[in-house]
C-alpha positions in Angstrom: -0.1 0.2 0.0 2.1 2.9 -1.6 -1.1 5.3 -2.3 -3.6 6.9 -0.7 -6.1 4.9 -3.4 -4.6 1.6 -2.2 -5.4 2.2 1.4 -8.7 3.2 0.8 -9.8 0.5 -1.3 -8.2 -2.0 1.1 -10.1 -0.5 4.1 -13.5 -0.2 1.8 -13.2 -3.8 0.9 -12.5 -5.0 4.8 -15.3 -3.0 6.0 -17.6 -4.5 3.4 -16.4 -8.1 4.7 -16.8 -6.9 8.3 -21.0 -5.7 7.5 -21.4 -9.1 5.6 -19.8 -11.4 8.2 -21.8 -9.2 11.2 -25.2 -9.9 9.2 -24.7 -13.5 8.6 -23.9 -13.8 12.4 -26.5 -12.3 13.1 -29.1 -14.3 11.1 -27.6 -17.2 12.6 -28.0 -15.9 16.3 -31.3 -15.1 15.3 -32.0 -18.5 14.3 -30.4 -20.1 17.3 -32.5 -17.7 19.7 -35.9 -18.2 17.9 -35.7 -21.8 16.7 -36.0 -25.3 18.5 -34.6 -28.5 18.5 -30.9 -29.7 18.0 -31.2 -29.6 14.2 -30.8 -25.8 14.2 -27.4 -25.8 15.9 -25.9 -28.0 13.6 -27.3 -25.9 10.8 -25.6 -22.7 12.3 -22.7 -24.3 13.2 -22.4 -25.4 9.6 -23.3 -21.7 8.3 -20.6 -20.4 11.0 -18.0 -22.5 9.0 -19.0 -21.4 5.6 -18.9 -17.9 6.9 -15.3 -17.8 8.3 -13.9 -19.8 5.0 -15.4 -17.2 2.7 -14.0 -14.5 5.0 -10.6 -16.1 5.0 -10.9 -16.3 1.2 -12.1 -12.8 0.4 -9.7 -11.5 3.0 -6.7 -13.1 1.3 -7.9 -11.7 -2.0 -8.0 -7.9 -0.5 -4.7 -8.7 1.0 -1.7 -7.1 -0.5 0.8 -9.7 -2.0 4.6 -9.9 -1.5 6.4 -7.2 -3.3 
């Protein structure tokens, strides 16, 4: 990140990832609170692993590479 444009682009991309992650986490939490039975917990666990995986992949795409 040598220029202001690169910094702003990186910051904006991370901001979007955090916002999407928060929304998905809130949906999972809402299902956990309102849902009944063990099936909901398993669904939320799978969804959490998918969200973490997607965040890692997108974060690695936004992170600056070696120079």
